[in-house]
C-alpha positions as CSV (number, residue, x, y, z in Angstrom):
1,M,148.4,19.1,21.4
2,F,151.5,17.2,20.3
3,L,149.5,15.9,17.3
4,V,148.5,19.2,15.7
5,V,150.9,21.9,15.9
6,L,150.9,25.6,15.5
7,V,149.0,27.9,15.5
8,L,152.7,25.5,12.7
9,V,170.0,27.9,0.7
10,L,169.6,28.8,-2.4
11,T,172.8,29.3,-4.3
12,T,174.9,32.2,-3.2
13,V,174.1,33.9,-6.5
14,E,170.3,33.9,-5.8
15,L,170.3,34.6,-2.1
16,G,173.2,36.8,-1.9
17,T,175.1,37.8,1.2
18,P,174.8,39.7,3.5
19,R,171.1,39.4,4.3
20,A,168.9,42.2,3.2
21,S,166.2,44.1,5.0
22,A,162.5,43.4,4.2
23,D,160.6,46.2,2.4
24,T,157.9,47.2,4.9
25,A,156.3,49.7,2.6
26,R,155.7,48.5,-1.0
27,P,154.4,45.0,-1.9
28,V,156.5,42.9,-4.2
29,R,154.6,41.9,-7.3
30,P,154.9,38.6,-9.2
31,V,157.0,38.6,-12.4
32,V,155.5,35.4,-13.8
33,D,152.1,33.8,-13.8
34,C,151.3,31.4,-11.0
35,V,150.7,28.5,-13.4
36,D,154.2,29.0,-14.8
37,L,155.6,27.5,-11.5
38,V,154.5,24.0,-12.5
39,R,157.9,22.6,-13.5
40,D,161.0,21.1,-11.9
41,F,163.6,23.1,-10.0
42,A,167.1,22.1,-9.2
43,I,168.1,22.7,-5.6
44,P,171.4,21.8,-3.8
45,G,171.6,18.0,-3.6
46,T,168.2,17.2,-5.0
47,R,165.2,18.4,-7.2
48,A,161.9,19.9,-6.4
49,H,158.8,19.1,-8.5
50,V,155.8,21.5,-8.6
51,T,152.7,19.4,-9.5
52,E,150.1,22.1,-9.3
53,A,149.9,25.9,-8.9
54,A,146.7,28.0,-9.1
55,V,145.5,31.4,-7.9
56,V,143.2,31.2,-4.9
57,P,140.9,34.3,-4.4
58,S,140.9,36.1,-1.1
59,G,138.6,34.7,1.6
60,G,138.5,33.0,4.9
61,G,140.8,35.6,6.4
62,E,143.5,35.0,3.8
63,A,144.6,37.3,0.9
64,E,144.6,36.2,-2.7
65,H,147.6,33.9,-3.3
66,C,149.2,31.5,-5.6
67,S,148.8,28.0,-4.0
68,V,151.7,25.8,-4.9
69,R,151.9,22.0,-4.2
70,G,154.7,19.7,-5.0
71,Y,157.4,17.5,-3.5
72,V,161.2,17.4,-3.0
73,E,162.7,14.1,-4.0
74,P,162.1,11.4,-2.9
75,E,158.7,12.1,-1.3
76,V,158.8,15.3,0.8
77,R,155.5,17.0,-0.1
78,F,155.0,20.7,0.5
79,H,152.3,23.3,0.2
80,L,153.5,26.9,-0.4
81,K,151.3,30.0,-0.5
82,L,152.5,33.1,-2.4
83,P,150.5,36.3,-1.9
84,T,149.7,37.9,-5.2
85,T,149.4,41.6,-4.1
86,T,150.3,41.8,-0.4
87,Y,153.8,40.2,-0.1
88,T,156.6,42.4,1.2
89,G,159.6,40.1,1.1
90,R,159.1,37.7,4.0
91,Y,158.9,33.9,4.1
92,F,157.6,31.8,7.0
93,Q,157.8,28.0,7.3
94,Y,155.8,25.9,9.7
95,G,157.0,23.0,11.7
96,C,155.1,19.7,11.7
97,G,153.6,17.9,14.7
98,G,153.9,14.4,16.1
99,F,155.6,12.1,13.6
100,C,154.1,14.4,10.9
101,G,152.7,12.4,7.9
102,V,150.1,15.0,7.2
103,L,150.3,18.0,4.8
104,S,148.5,20.8,6.5
105,S,147.4,24.0,4.7
106,P,149.8,26.7,6.1
107,A,147.9,29.6,7.6
108,M,148.8,33.1,6.6
109,P,149.5,34.9,9.9
110,D,148.2,38.3,10.7
111,C,151.3,40.4,11.2
112,G,149.7,43.8,10.8
113,P,149.7,46.4,8.0
114,R,153.3,47.3,8.6
115,V,154.4,43.8,7.6
116,G,151.7,42.7,5.2
117,D,151.3,39.0,4.2
118,L,154.1,36.5,4.4
119,A,154.8,33.7,1.9
120,V,154.1,30.5,4.0
121,A,154.9,26.8,3.6
122,A,154.3,23.5,5.3
123,T,155.5,19.9,4.7
124,D,154.5,16.4,5.6
125,D,158.2,15.6,6.4
126,G,158.4,13.0,3.7
127,H,155.8,10.3,4.3
128,V,152.0,9.8,4.7
129,G,150.7,8.6,8.0
130,Q,147.8,6.2,8.2
131,G,145.2,5.1,10.7
132,P,142.8,7.1,13.0
133,V,145.7,9.4,14.2
134,P,148.1,9.7,11.2
135,T,150.5,11.9,13.1
136,V,151.5,9.1,15.6
137,D,151.7,6.4,12.9
138,A,155.3,5.2,12.4
139,R,154.7,2.0,10.3
140,W,156.1,3.8,7.3
141,A,159.5,3.9,9.0
142,A,159.9,0.2,9.6
143,D,162.1,-0.5,6.6
144,D,162.8,2.9,5.1
145,Q,165.9,4.8,6.2
146,A,165.4,7.6,3.7
147,A,161.9,8.3,5.1
148,R,163.3,8.2,8.6
149,D,166.0,10.7,7.7
150,D,163.5,13.1,6.0
151,L,161.6,13.2,9.3
152,A,164.7,13.3,11.5
153,F,166.8,16.1,9.9
154,R,166.2,16.6,6.1
155,A,162.7,17.6,5.2
156,P,162.4,21.1,6.8
157,H,165.8,22.1,5.3
158,V,165.1,20.9,1.7
159,V,161.6,22.5,1.8
160,S,163.2,25.8,2.7
161,L,165.5,25.5,-0.3
162,A,162.6,24.7,-2.6
163,A,160.4,27.4,-1.2
164,K,163.1,30.1,-1.6
165,R,163.8,28.9,-5.2
166,L,160.1,29.2,-6.0
167,I,159.8,32.6,-4.3
168,A,162.8,33.9,-6.4
169,R,161.1,32.6,-9.5
170,Y,157.7,34.1,-8.8
171,Y,158.7,37.5,-7.5
172,G,162.0,37.9,-9.3
173,K,164.1,37.8,-6.1
174,P,164.5,35.6,-3.0
175,P,162.9,36.6,0.3
176,A,164.6,39.4,2.2
177,R,163.9,37.6,5.5
178,S,163.1,34.0,6.3
179,Y,161.5,32.7,9.4
180,F,160.6,29.3,10.9
181,G,158.2,28.5,13.7
182,G,156.9,25.3,15.2
183,C,155.8,23.7,18.5
184,S,156.5,20.2,19.8
185,N,158.0,18.2,17.0
186,G,158.0,21.6,15.1
187,G,159.9,23.0,18.0
188,R,162.4,20.2,17.7
189,E,162.7,21.1,14.0
190,A,163.2,24.7,14.9
191,L,166.2,24.0,17.2
192,L,167.6,21.5,14.7
193,L,167.6,24.1,12.0
194,A,169.4,26.6,14.2
195,Q,172.0,23.9,15.1
196,R,172.6,22.2,11.7
197,Y,171.4,24.7,9.1
198,P,172.3,28.1,10.6
199,H,171.9,30.0,7.3
200,D,168.4,28.8,6.4
201,F,166.4,31.2,8.6
202,D,167.0,34.7,10.1
203,G,164.5,34.1,12.9
204,I,163.3,30.9,14.6
205,L,160.5,30.2,17.1
206,A,160.8,27.0,19.0
207,G,157.8,26.2,21.1
208,A,157.7,23.3,23.6
209,P,160.5,21.6,21.7
210,A,160.7,17.8,21.5
211,N,164.4,18.2,21.1
212,Y,165.2,15.3,23.5
213,Q,163.7,13.0,20.9
214,A,164.6,9.5,21.9
215,P,164.6,10.2,25.7
216,L,161.2,11.9,25.3
217,M,159.8,8.8,23.6
218,L,161.1,6.6,26.5
219,Y,159.5,9.1,28.8
220,Q,156.1,8.7,27.0
221,A,156.4,4.9,27.4
222,W,157.1,5.4,31.1
223,L,154.0,7.7,31.4
224,A,151.9,4.9,30.1
225,R,153.4,2.1,32.0
226,V,153.6,4.0,35.4
227,N,149.8,4.4,35.1
228,T,149.1,0.8,34.3
229,A,147.9,-1.5,37.1
230,P,148.8,-5.2,37.3
231,D,145.5,-6.2,35.7
232,G,146.3,-3.9,32.7
233,G,143.8,-1.2,33.6
234,P,144.7,2.4,34.5
235,V,145.7,3.3,38.1
236,L,144.8,6.9,37.8
237,T,141.6,7.7,35.9
238,A,140.4,11.0,34.3
239,D,137.6,11.4,36.9
240,K,140.2,12.0,39.6
241,L,141.9,14.8,37.8
242,P,139.6,17.8,38.7
243,A,139.9,17.1,42.4
244,L,143.6,16.7,42.2
245,H,144.0,19.9,40.3
246,R,141.8,21.8,42.8
247,A,143.9,20.5,45.6
248,V,147.1,21.6,43.9
249,L,145.7,25.1,43.5
250,A,144.5,25.2,47.0
251,R,148.0,24.5,48.2
252,C,150.1,26.6,45.9
253,D,148.1,29.2,43.9
254,H,148.9,32.0,46.4
255,L,152.7,31.4,46.3
256,D,153.2,34.0,43.5
257,G,151.2,36.6,45.4
258,L,147.9,36.1,43.7
259,S,145.1,33.5,44.0
260,D,144.2,33.6,40.3
261,G,143.8,30.0,39.3
262,Q,147.3,29.5,37.9
263,L,150.8,28.7,39.0
264,D,153.3,31.1,37.7
265,D,156.2,28.8,38.6
266,P,155.0,25.3,39.5
267,R,158.5,24.4,40.9
268,R,157.7,26.3,44.0
269,C,154.7,24.0,44.7
270,D,155.3,21.4,47.4
271,F,151.9,19.6,47.1
272,D,151.9,16.0,48.3
273,P,149.1,13.9,46.8
274,A,148.8,12.0,50.1
275,A,146.7,15.0,51.3
276,L,144.0,13.8,49.0
277,R,144.1,10.1,50.1
278,C,140.7,8.4,50.4
279,P,139.6,6.9,53.7
280,D,140.3,3.2,53.9
281,G,137.8,1.1,52.0
282,T,136.5,4.0,49.9
283,D,137.2,5.2,46.3
284,Q,135.5,8.4,45.2
285,P,136.2,11.0,42.4
286,S,137.1,13.5,45.2
287,C,140.0,11.5,46.6
288,L,142.9,9.2,45.6
289,T,143.5,5.6,46.5
290,G,146.8,4.6,47.9
291,A,147.9,3.3,44.5
292,Q,146.9,6.5,42.9
293,V,148.8,8.6,45.4
294,G,151.9,6.6,44.5
295,T,151.3,7.1,40.7
296,V,150.8,10.8,41.1
297,R,154.0,11.1,43.1
298,A,155.9,9.2,40.4
299,L,154.4,11.4,37.6
300,Y,155.6,14.6,39.4
301,A,159.1,13.0,40.0
302,G,159.8,11.6,36.5
303,P,161.4,8.3,35.4
304,T,164.6,6.7,36.8
305,D,166.5,3.6,35.9
306,E,167.3,0.6,37.9
307,H,169.9,2.5,39.9
308,G,167.8,5.6,40.6
309,R,169.4,7.7,37.8
310,R,167.2,10.0,36.0
311,L,166.1,8.9,32.5
312,Y,164.6,12.3,31.6
313,P,165.5,15.7,33.1
314,A,161.9,16.4,34.4
315,G,158.5,15.1,35.3
316,Q,154.9,16.4,35.1
317,E,154.5,19.8,36.7
318,P,151.9,20.6,39.4
319,G,149.1,22.5,37.8
320,S,149.1,20.4,34.6
321,E,146.7,17.8,36.0
322,L,143.6,18.7,33.9
323,A,145.6,18.1,30.7
324,W,146.6,14.6,31.7
325,S,143.2,13.4,30.5
326,G,143.6,11.4,27.3
327,W,147.4,11.8,27.4
328,V,148.4,10.1,30.7
329,T,145.0,8.6,31.5
330,P,143.2,6.6,28.8
331,S,140.8,8.1,26.3
332,P,137.2,6.9,27.0
333,Q,136.8,6.4,23.2
334,S,139.8,4.3,22.5
335,G,140.7,3.0,26.0
336,E,144.3,4.0,25.3
337,S,146.3,7.0,26.2
338,M,148.0,9.1,23.6
339,A,151.4,8.6,25.4
340,A,151.0,4.9,25.0
341,L,150.1,5.1,21.3
342,L,152.9,7.5,20.5
343,A,155.5,5.5,22.4
344,D,154.5,2.1,21.0
345,N,154.8,3.3,17.4
346,Y,158.2,4.8,18.1
347,L,159.5,1.7,19.8
348,R,158.1,-0.7,17.2
349,Y,159.0,1.1,14.0
350,L,161.3,4.2,14.4
351,G,163.5,4.1,17.5
352,Y,166.2,1.5,16.7
353,P,168.5,1.0,13.7
354,L,167.2,-1.0,10.8
355,G,168.0,-4.7,11.1
356,T,168.4,-4.6,14.8
357,P,165.9,-5.8,17.5
358,H,163.1,-3.3,18.2
359,S,160.9,-3.1,21.3
360,S,157.3,-2.1,22.2
361,L,155.4,-0.4,24.9
362,A,154.8,-3.8,26.6
363,E,158.4,-4.9,26.3
364,V,160.5,-1.9,26.9
365,R,162.7,-1.7,30.0
366,F,163.5,1.5,31.8
367,T,167.2,0.8,32.1
368,A,170.5,2.6,31.1
369,Q,171.1,-0.2,28.5
370,E,167.7,0.5,26.8
371,F,168.3,4.2,26.9
372,H,171.6,3.8,25.1
373,R,170.1,1.5,22.5
374,L,167.9,4.3,21.5
375,T,170.8,6.8,21.0
376,H,171.9,5.8,17.5
377,E,168.6,6.8,15.8
378,G,167.7,9.4,18.4
379,V,170.8,11.5,17.7
380,R,169.8,11.7,14.0
381,G,166.5,13.5,14.9
382,G,167.4,14.9,18.3
383,A,168.2,18.6,18.6
384,M,170.1,18.8,21.9
385,A,173.4,20.2,20.6
386,L,174.5,23.3,22.4
387,D,176.7,24.8,19.7
388,L,174.6,27.4,17.9
389,S,177.5,29.7,17.3
390,A,177.1,29.7,13.5
391,F,173.5,30.7,13.8
392,R,174.4,33.5,16.2
393,R,177.3,34.7,14.0
394,A,174.9,34.8,11.0
395,G,172.7,37.3,12.9
396,G,170.0,34.7,13.7
397,K,167.5,35.3,16.5
398,L,165.8,32.5,18.5
399,I,162.7,32.7,20.7
400,L,162.2,29.6,22.8
401,W,158.9,29.2,24.7
402,H,157.2,26.6,26.8
403,G,153.9,26.4,28.7
404,W,154.2,25.6,32.4
405,G,151.0,23.4,32.1
406,D,152.5,21.2,29.3
407,Q,151.3,17.6,29.9
408,V,153.3,16.1,26.9
409,I,156.8,17.6,27.1
410,P,157.8,18.6,30.6
411,P,159.0,22.2,30.6
412,G,161.9,21.3,32.9
413,G,163.7,19.8,30.0
414,T,163.6,23.1,28.1
415,L,164.9,25.0,31.2
416,D,167.8,22.5,31.4
417,Y,168.6,22.9,27.8
418,Y,168.5,26.8,27.9
419,Q,170.7,27.0,31.0
420,R,173.2,24.7,29.4
421,L,173.1,26.9,26.3
422,T,173.7,30.1,28.3
423,L,176.7,28.5,30.1
424,R,178.3,27.5,26.8
425,D,177.5,30.9,25.2
426,G,179.1,33.1,27.9
427,G,176.3,33.6,30.3
428,L,172.7,34.7,30.3
429,R,173.4,38.3,29.3
430,A,175.4,37.3,26.2
431,T,172.8,34.6,25.2
432,Q,169.9,37.0,25.5
433,R,171.4,39.1,22.8
434,W,170.3,36.5,20.3
435,A,168.2,33.8,22.2
436,R,165.5,34.3,24.7
437,L,163.2,31.9,26.6
438,F,159.7,32.6,27.7
439,M,157.9,30.4,30.2
440,V,154.1,30.8,30.0
441,P,151.9,30.0,33.0
442,S,149.0,27.7,32.5
443,V,149.5,27.0,28.8
444,Q,149.3,23.3,28.1
445,H,151.0,21.5,25.2
446,C,151.4,24.2,22.5
447,T,147.9,25.6,23.1
448,G,145.0,25.4,25.6
449,G,145.0,25.9,29.3
450,D,142.6,26.5,32.2
451,T,143.5,30.2,32.4
452,L,146.1,31.4,29.9
453,S,145.8,29.3,26.8
454,A,147.6,31.0,23.8
455,F,151.0,32.5,23.2
456,D,152.1,33.9,19.8
457,P,155.6,35.4,19.6
458,L,155.8,35.8,15.8
459,R,155.4,39.6,15.7
460,A,158.0,39.9,18.5
461,L,160.4,37.8,16.4
462,L,160.0,39.9,13.3
463,A,160.6,43.1,15.3
464,W,163.8,41.6,16.8
465,V,165.2,40.5,13.5
466,E,164.2,43.5,11.4
467,R,164.4,46.4,13.9
468,G,166.7,45.1,16.6
469,D,163.9,45.3,19.2
470,A,164.7,42.5,21.6
471,P,161.5,41.3,23.1
472,D,161.2,42.2,26.8
473,R,157.5,41.1,27.1
474,I,155.1,39.1,25.1
475,I,151.4,39.0,25.9
476,A,149.7,35.6,26.6
477,T,146.0,35.4,26.4
478,G,143.2,33.3,27.9
479,Q,140.3,33.7,30.3
480,N,139.6,33.6,34.0
481,A,137.4,31.2,35.9
482,D,134.3,33.3,35.0
483,G,135.1,33.2,31.3
484,A,136.2,36.8,31.0
485,A,139.3,37.6,28.9
486,R,142.7,37.5,30.6
487,T,146.0,38.9,29.3
488,R,149.3,38.6,31.1
489,P,152.8,39.7,30.1
490,V,155.5,37.0,29.9
491,H,159.0,38.3,30.3
492,P,162.3,36.8,29.2
493,Y,163.3,34.0,31.6
494,P,164.3,34.1,34.5
495,L,162.3,37.3,35.0
496,R,158.9,36.8,36.6
497,T,155.7,38.7,36.5
498,R,154.2,40.5,39.6
499,Y,150.9,42.3,40.1
500,D,151.5,46.0,40.7
501,G,148.6,46.2,43.2
502,S,146.1,48.2,41.2
503,G,143.5,47.4,38.5
504,S,142.3,44.1,37.2
505,V,144.4,41.0,37.6
506,D,143.2,40.0,34.1
507,D,144.8,43.0,32.4
508,A,148.4,42.7,31.4
509,T,149.1,46.4,31.9
510,N,148.8,45.9,35.7
511,F,151.9,43.6,35.9
512,V,155.6,44.4,36.1
513,P,158.7,42.2,35.7
514,V,160.8,41.2,38.8
515,S,164.0,39.3,39.1
516,P,164.2,36.0,41.0
517,A,165.7,36.2,44.5
518,A,168.6,34.0,43.3
519,P,169.9,32.9,39.9
520,P,168.1,29.8,38.7
521,Q,169.8,26.4,38.9
522,D,168.0,24.6,36.1
523,T,170.6,22.1,34.9
524,V,169.8,18.5,35.9
525,D,172.1,15.5,36.5
526,W,170.5,12.9,34.3
527,I,171.7,9.9,32.2
528,G,171.5,11.7,28.8
529,T,173.8,14.7,29.2
530,Y,176.3,13.2,26.7
531,L,173.7,13.8,24.0
532,H,174.4,17.6,24.1
533,H,177.7,16.8,22.5
534,Q,176.4,14.7,19.6
535,P,175.1,17.2,16.9
536,G,173.8,14.7,14.3
537,P,173.9,14.5,10.5
538,T,172.9,17.1,7.9
539,A,171.6,17.0,4.3
540,P,173.3,18.9,1.4
């Protein structure tokens, strides 16, 4: 979900240039005791303070490590784990979900015996969220520009500086390779780091990126409002979603050559929800009322302004309907959708410059004027810039990925961004030398899905950065309708996957890549294209 994410330069003298290769054979041993890290460290432009450091025994699937907690001034908290015996020179930093505000314990990923254990870190992005869902609370931002900037563009960068400084102190040398990975807001951070801090990381994973930050929050408000009836109740309710999803599959599942419970490219689906319209005078879970037909059509189409101009480059994709429960339709527990909660917090506390009129879910208007009012703060945290040339020249590698079943961030926005990136970078072939996109069938927002439900490209990224093995397929996992395991290869976009005609359709080995019949045309004419040319500020 958008709320819980993933599964998540030192001085020239210390880091050195050019970048070194990681030692894949011998672990790097600490040169100081873990407790000796409890001190202050100067980093460019600020200071890091370690408040506690202690060795944690192996257990729970994690190796023994030095657990380090502290903060970068003014209030960017971090948690860093430094393996004591199994570290081989690699650092991985997690992105943070929603509006962050929570310091999660960074997991130590299983990268296999060739790689060993990575030093890992996470941050709360500079504030503490409150309430039942801390990651959507934005009240902390109402009068605090420094905290806003930490979330928008500063925290992941300064934490990378602090972590590398601590790694150099603990092991006697900085990491040979550094990586960043995140989904949703973490995916936004991933792209922002590639755009604004091109030397912080050698390899970056950007999953379902919220890089269209301000337009995306206006989209969330629209999701909530388009599903609100005149009496304040929801138009579309969760009990209608299973029948709607079944109707979509009945119409479109076979279009990719297999009837397997998933849509490999939902854009090919021409489902009209009017086919599910209830007979006059009836309203059952198996059908849609006239008002619900109109709402579903609007959800698929996406928002427009008062003149019919697109306010976001995409809408909900066919096949994502089961995931709308609780996000588009209200939660039975709270009576409110997560889209409504997220948008209202953004519009009240975070979306407009300090000292200027703000808005709310109830008051916001879906107009060009309102869109442009959100631009000033949105550019600070947005990650829509197309100039990644410095990251490319530094040898950086980028894996973008998005689930086709994403109910929170429409995948069409990522496709629009990637094609614009390729056009600026000299075409698809040139771009794929350093940046590749993977579109994953069925997967919802970051994780989950009714067939395929998980996608982890970290090992592929390490192999690309360290051995030059550009990923030509990454395996997604999940289960079929009977609960049996399913694996499928996902190839670099725009390649598609086709069943080879033999063996189980739940086994990735029985699928081959195919090229589309025609080159994709993914760029969208929408009101925010000017944002691609506004790169936003950076921290020292």
